[in-house]
C-alpha positions as CSV (number, residue, x, y, z in Angstrom):
1,L,-5.2,-10.4,-13.3
2,Y,-5.0,-9.2,-9.6
3,G,-8.4,-8.7,-9.6
4,Q,-9.5,-11.7,-11.4
5,A,-7.2,-13.9,-8.6
6,L,-9.1,-12.2,-5.9
7,L,-12.8,-13.0,-7.4
8,D,-11.6,-16.5,-8.3
9,F,-10.9,-16.9,-4.4
10,Q,-13.7,-15.2,-3.2
11,K,-15.7,-17.2,-5.6
12,N,-14.4,-20.6,-5.5
13,G,-12.2,-20.9,-2.8
14,F,-8.2,-21.1,-3.5
15,T,-7.1,-21.9,-6.9
16,E,-3.4,-20.9,-7.0
17,D,-1.4,-18.0,-5.5
18,I,-0.7,-15.0,-7.8
19,K,3.5,-15.0,-8.9
20,T,5.1,-11.7,-8.7
21,Y,8.5,-11.1,-10.6
22,S,10.4,-8.1,-9.8
23,T,13.6,-6.6,-10.7
24,L,14.6,-5.9,-7.4
25,G,13.7,-9.7,-5.6
26,G,13.4,-12.2,-8.7
27,E,10.7,-14.3,-9.0
28,D,7.9,-14.7,-5.6
29,V,4.9,-16.1,-5.3
30,Y,2.6,-14.3,-3.3
31,P,-0.4,-16.4,-1.1
32,L,-3.9,-15.3,-1.9
33,P,-5.4,-16.1,1.3
34,Y,-3.3,-13.7,2.6
35,L,-5.1,-10.7,0.9
36,F,-8.1,-12.2,2.9
37,R,-6.5,-12.4,6.3
38,D,-8.5,-11.1,9.3
39,F,-6.8,-8.4,11.8
40,N,-5.2,-11.0,14.2
41,D,-3.3,-12.2,11.4
42,M,-2.2,-8.9,10.2
43,P,1.4,-7.4,10.9
44,K,1.8,-5.1,13.8
45,V,2.2,-2.0,11.3
46,E,-1.0,-2.7,10.1
47,Q,-2.9,-3.5,13.0
48,K,-1.7,-0.2,14.8
49,A,-2.5,2.1,11.6
50,L,-6.1,0.3,12.0
51,Q,-6.4,1.3,15.8
52,L,-5.4,4.9,14.9
53,A,-7.4,5.4,11.9
54,N,-10.6,7.7,13.0
55,G,-13.1,10.4,11.4
56,K,-13.7,10.2,7.6
57,I,-11.3,7.3,6.2
58,L,-10.3,6.5,2.8
59,D,-8.3,3.2,2.0
60,I,-6.2,3.5,-0.9
61,G,-5.5,0.4,-3.0
62,C,-7.9,-1.5,-0.6
63,G,-7.5,-4.8,-2.6
64,A,-9.7,-7.6,-1.0
65,G,-10.6,-5.0,1.4
66,S,-9.5,-6.9,4.8
67,H,-8.4,-3.3,6.1
68,S,-12.0,-1.8,5.5
69,L,-13.5,-4.8,6.5
70,Y,-12.0,-4.4,9.7
71,L,-13.0,-0.9,10.0
72,Q,-16.5,-1.2,9.0
73,K,-16.9,-4.3,11.6
74,N,-15.7,-1.4,14.3
75,K,-18.3,0.9,13.0
76,K,-15.7,3.2,11.4
77,N,-16.7,5.4,8.4
78,S,-14.8,4.2,5.5
79,L,-14.3,4.4,1.7
80,A,-12.4,1.7,0.0
81,I,-11.1,2.7,-3.5
82,D,-9.2,0.4,-5.8
83,I,-8.5,0.7,-10.0
84,S,-9.0,-3.0,-10.0
85,E,-12.8,-3.9,-10.6
86,G,-12.2,-7.0,-9.9
87,A,-10.7,-6.2,-6.5
88,I,-13.8,-3.8,-5.6
89,E,-16.2,-6.7,-7.1
90,T,-14.3,-8.8,-4.2
91,C,-14.9,-6.0,-1.4
92,L,-18.7,-5.9,-2.3
93,L,-19.1,-9.7,-2.4
94,R,-17.3,-9.8,1.1
95,G,-20.1,-7.2,2.5
96,I,-18.2,-3.9,2.3
97,N,-20.6,-1.2,2.1
98,N,-18.6,1.5,0.5
99,A,-16.2,0.5,-2.1
100,Q,-15.7,2.0,-5.4
101,V,-13.5,1.5,-8.6
102,Q,-11.2,4.9,-8.5
103,D,-7.8,6.1,-9.4
104,I,-6.6,7.9,-6.6
105,W,-4.9,10.6,-9.0
106,K,-8.2,11.5,-10.3
107,L,-10.0,11.7,-6.9
108,K,-10.4,15.3,-6.1
109,N,-13.2,17.9,-3.9
110,Q,-13.4,15.3,-1.0
111,Q,-11.3,15.4,2.2
112,F,-10.8,12.7,4.7
113,D,-9.7,12.7,8.2
114,T,-7.5,9.5,7.7
115,I,-6.1,8.6,4.3
116,L,-4.6,4.9,4.3
117,L,-1.6,3.5,2.4
118,L,-1.3,0.1,3.9
119,M,0.8,-2.9,2.3
120,N,3.4,-0.4,1.3
121,G,0.8,1.5,-0.4
122,A,2.8,4.4,-1.3
123,G,4.8,2.4,-3.5
124,M,2.0,3.0,-6.2
125,C,3.6,6.3,-7.0
126,G,6.2,4.5,-8.8
127,K,9.2,6.7,-8.6
128,L,11.2,8.6,-5.9
129,N,11.0,11.6,-8.4
130,K,7.3,11.3,-8.0
131,L,6.8,10.9,-4.2
132,V,6.6,14.8,-4.0
133,D,3.5,15.2,-6.3
134,F,1.7,11.7,-5.0
135,L,2.1,13.3,-1.3
136,N,0.9,16.7,-2.6
137,H,-2.2,15.1,-4.3
138,L,-3.0,13.2,-1.1
139,K,-2.4,16.7,0.7
140,T,-5.4,18.3,-1.2
141,L,-7.8,15.2,0.1
142,L,-6.9,15.8,3.9
143,T,-8.8,17.8,6.2
144,P,-6.5,20.3,7.8
145,N,-6.2,18.0,11.1
146,G,-6.3,15.0,9.0
147,Q,-3.4,12.2,8.6
148,I,-2.2,10.0,6.2
149,L,-1.1,6.5,7.8
150,L,1.7,4.5,5.2
151,D,3.8,1.5,6.1
152,S,6.7,0.6,3.9
153,S,10.2,-0.9,4.2
154,D,13.8,0.1,3.5
155,V,15.4,-2.5,1.4
156,I,19.0,-1.6,1.9
157,Y,19.2,-4.8,3.3
158,M,19.0,-6.8,-0.3
159,F,21.9,-5.3,-1.1
160,E,24.1,-6.3,1.9
161,D,26.7,-8.9,1.2
162,E,27.9,-11.4,4.0
163,D,30.3,-8.7,5.6
164,G,27.6,-6.4,6.0
165,N,28.4,-4.3,3.1
166,I,26.2,-2.2,1.2
167,N,26.3,-3.1,-2.9
168,I,24.3,-0.6,-4.9
169,D,24.7,-1.0,-8.7
170,S,25.0,2.4,-10.5
171,E,22.1,1.4,-12.7
172,Y,19.8,2.0,-9.9
173,E,18.9,5.8,-9.4
174,Y,16.9,4.9,-6.3
175,Y,17.4,1.6,-4.5
176,G,14.1,1.4,-3.7
177,E,12.7,1.9,-6.9
178,T,11.7,-1.7,-8.5
179,E,9.6,-3.0,-11.8
180,F,7.1,-5.6,-10.9
181,T,4.9,-8.0,-13.0
182,M,2.1,-10.1,-11.7
183,G,1.4,-14.1,-13.2
184,Y,-1.5,-15.7,-12.5
185,Q,-2.4,-19.3,-14.0
186,S,-0.9,-19.1,-17.2
187,K,-1.0,-15.4,-17.8
188,K,1.1,-12.8,-17.2
189,G,0.4,-8.6,-16.7
190,K,1.7,-6.0,-17.9
191,P,5.1,-4.4,-15.6
192,F,4.7,-1.7,-13.3
193,N,6.8,0.4,-11.3
194,W,6.8,0.3,-7.7
195,L,8.4,2.1,-4.9
196,Y,9.8,0.9,-1.4
197,I,10.7,4.0,0.7
198,D,13.0,4.2,3.6
199,Y,11.6,6.6,6.4
200,S,14.5,9.3,5.6
201,N,13.6,9.9,2.1
202,L,10.0,10.0,3.1
203,Q,10.5,12.7,5.6
204,Q,12.3,14.7,3.5
205,A,9.4,14.6,0.8
206,A,7.1,15.4,3.2
207,N,8.9,18.2,4.6
208,F,9.1,19.7,1.1
209,C,5.2,19.5,0.9
210,G,4.8,21.4,3.9
211,L,3.8,18.0,5.8
212,K,5.5,16.5,9.0
213,A,6.3,12.8,8.9
214,E,6.7,11.1,12.4
215,L,7.8,7.5,12.7
216,I,4.9,5.5,14.7
217,L,6.4,2.1,14.6
218,E,8.9,-0.2,13.4
219,G,8.1,-3.7,12.5
220,N,10.1,-7.0,12.3
221,H,11.6,-6.8,8.8
222,Y,12.4,-3.3,8.1
223,D,9.4,-2.3,7.4
224,Y,7.8,0.8,9.6
225,L,4.7,2.7,9.8
226,A,4.7,6.3,9.3
227,R,1.9,9.2,10.1
228,I,2.0,12.3,7.9
229,T,0.1,15.5,8.9
230,I,-0.2,19.3,7.6
231,Q,2.6,21.1,9.2
């Protein structure tokens, strides 16, 4: 559905937005044009990450390819990957030279100087207890002096009451875990797990993997940019 929505927008202009349903935030609307934004319309954490990206770059979960398009225009060497065929077709239609359908878990025998996980890209690991495995896999794709640049959000604010007290239901293993379902036009996709990771837990997971996390920038809405390198 996601890929179809991107393709429709690329080929026919705006039709309608993607709807998302999550166990964390309920129903929401995801504006399609936002996925086709240029550098000036990106949040500052994304802008900073793109400015820090160097060497051979891997853009994971590239979507419509807005980040890779910026990198290509600035003569950077980047590979855009996504599991969605529609997303990659959209990237190619937008003029991105190096884009392929690829599951990051199956990517092997390649190394990159910069791995980008933007728009909360680390969330694709789905659960906090899978984060260490995810980081360990990414570590195999890094050059010795390489870096992972990722943004995420600490969603603890969603559990605050009017008095500032935190109320987290005991059913949550970790408050940043959620289940998403996407809707587009009259169709609904399959539910999938997604993770919003606070910086402290990210740092602990990185340390466990022999990696070092560094807080680069904090955004305007509980979001942050982190850099992860090999210790």
